[in-house]
C-alpha positions as CSV (number, residue, x, y, z in Angstrom):
1,M,0.7,1.9,-11.7
2,S,3.1,2.6,-8.5
3,R,5.7,5.5,-8.8
4,L,8.4,2.8,-8.9
5,D,6.7,1.0,-11.8
6,K,6.4,4.3,-13.5
7,A,10.1,5.1,-12.9
8,Y,11.2,1.7,-14.3
9,E,9.0,2.3,-17.4
10,M,10.6,5.8,-17.8
11,L,14.0,4.2,-17.6
12,E,13.3,1.6,-20.3
13,E,11.9,4.5,-22.6
14,K,15.0,6.4,-22.0
15,E,13.3,9.4,-20.5
16,D,15.4,12.2,-18.9
17,F,17.2,11.0,-15.8
18,G,16.2,14.2,-13.8
19,T,12.6,13.4,-14.4
20,V,13.1,9.6,-13.3
21,R,15.1,10.9,-10.2
22,N,12.3,13.2,-9.1
23,T,9.6,10.4,-9.7
24,L,12.0,8.2,-7.4
25,E,12.4,10.9,-4.8
26,D,8.6,11.2,-4.6
27,A,8.3,7.5,-4.0
28,F,10.9,7.3,-1.3
29,R,9.5,10.4,0.3
30,Q,6.1,8.7,0.4
31,I,7.8,5.5,1.9
32,R,9.6,7.6,4.6
33,T,6.2,9.3,5.7
34,C,4.4,6.1,5.8
35,E,2.8,4.8,9.2
36,R,4.9,2.1,10.7
37,A,2.4,-0.1,12.2
38,V,3.3,-3.3,13.8
39,Y,0.4,-5.8,14.0
40,C,2.6,-8.9,14.5
41,E,6.3,-10.0,14.8
42,N,6.6,-11.8,11.4
43,P,7.6,-9.0,8.8
44,I,5.9,-10.6,5.9
45,V,2.6,-11.1,7.7
46,N,2.9,-7.6,9.0
47,S,3.4,-6.0,5.6
48,V,0.4,-7.8,4.3
49,L,-1.6,-6.7,7.2
50,V,-0.5,-3.1,6.7
51,L,-1.2,-3.2,2.9
52,K,-4.8,-4.7,3.7
53,K,-5.6,-2.0,6.0
54,R,-4.4,0.8,3.6
55,L,-6.5,-0.9,0.9
56,A,-9.6,-1.0,3.1
57,E,-9.1,2.4,4.2
58,G,-8.9,3.5,0.4
59,K,-12.5,1.8,0.1
60,N,-13.7,3.5,3.2
61,I,-14.0,0.0,5.1
62,T,-13.5,0.4,9.0
63,A,-12.8,-2.4,11.2
64,G,-16.5,-2.4,12.4
65,R,-18.0,-2.5,8.9
66,A,-15.5,-5.3,8.0
67,R,-16.7,-7.3,10.9
68,A,-20.3,-6.8,10.0
69,R,-19.6,-7.9,6.5
70,I,-17.8,-11.1,7.8
71,R,-20.8,-11.8,10.1
72,S,-23.3,-11.5,7.2
73,C,-21.1,-13.9,5.0
74,T,-21.1,-16.7,7.7
75,A,-23.8,-19.1,8.7
76,W,-22.9,-18.7,12.3
77,G,-23.1,-15.0,12.3
């Protein structure tokens, strides 16, 4: 669950607004410190690429390993 989802859930459960504010401030602080990578001009496609890169890094998949996996899955290698 993301921090924003957690804040929304806290509001629905009528949690203390100070706690909700802290959760949102943490989320915005994380957004402000994120890498601003630009892979293409289309902002939607770029967002998807940034997200996919972050997910791959979280699974310790590097570009070299990703290419090797793709080659192993294709008939023309």
